[in-house]
N, C-alpha and C positions, 0 to 999 in steps of 0.2 A: 134883332132878338139877342137878349142878355140873358146869361144864366150865371149862379153863383154856386159855387160848389164848397161846402165846409167840410173840412178834414180833421178828425181828432184821433189821437191815440186811442185805441181800444183800452177799455176796462182791463186793469192788471198788467198792462204794459209800462214799465218805468218812465216816467217824463223827468229827465235832469233838468230841462231848460224850465219846465212849470215848477220843480222844485227850488231853483237858483231864485225866479220869480217870487215864492212864496217866503223864501229866507230874507233875500232883498227887503220885502216888504215888513217884516218881521223888524228886520234893523232900523227901517224908518219909523220904527214906533206903532205899525199896523197890527196889533197883538191878535185880533179876531180871525184871522186868515189860517185856516186849519189845512188848505190844499189847494192847490192851483194845478191846472191842466192846460197847455198850451196848443193851440192849433192852427190852421193856416185856413184862409178864404180864397179861392182862386176865382176872378170874374172872367167869364167868357164873353165876347162879341162872337156871335155866330148869326149865319146866313137866316132868315127867315125861313121855317118849316123844319129846320133841323130837332130831330126827334130826341125826345128823353132817353129812350134807348141808346142813342147815337153817344149822346152826354154820358150815359153811365160807362159805356165801352172806352171812351176817353177816361174815365176814372179808373176802370178797371186796369187798363194797359198802361197809363202813365202817370196820372194825376195824384192817385193813391197808393200807398203800400197795402194793399189789403190784409197782408199776414200781421200785420200791426196795427193798421189805420182803420177806420170806418168813415165814410162819407156821406154827405147829404146833399142832393141837389136841389137848387131852388130855381125855376124859371121866372124872370122878371118882366 
């Protein structure tokens, strides 16, 4: 079984990496980019029958900093 965890900074949290990408895109001539948010994707290979509750617990304890990040679990 595979799962994909999408982790993004919450709205209102400064994203310096996203801002650096936005600036770099502007420097390359891509003028229409008004904002960039950068996140991460974590792919997990799990034993069959692993519950979504267990995956959420992994996110809460390690994979996402829930103070400043939100996450979404996608079971593949």
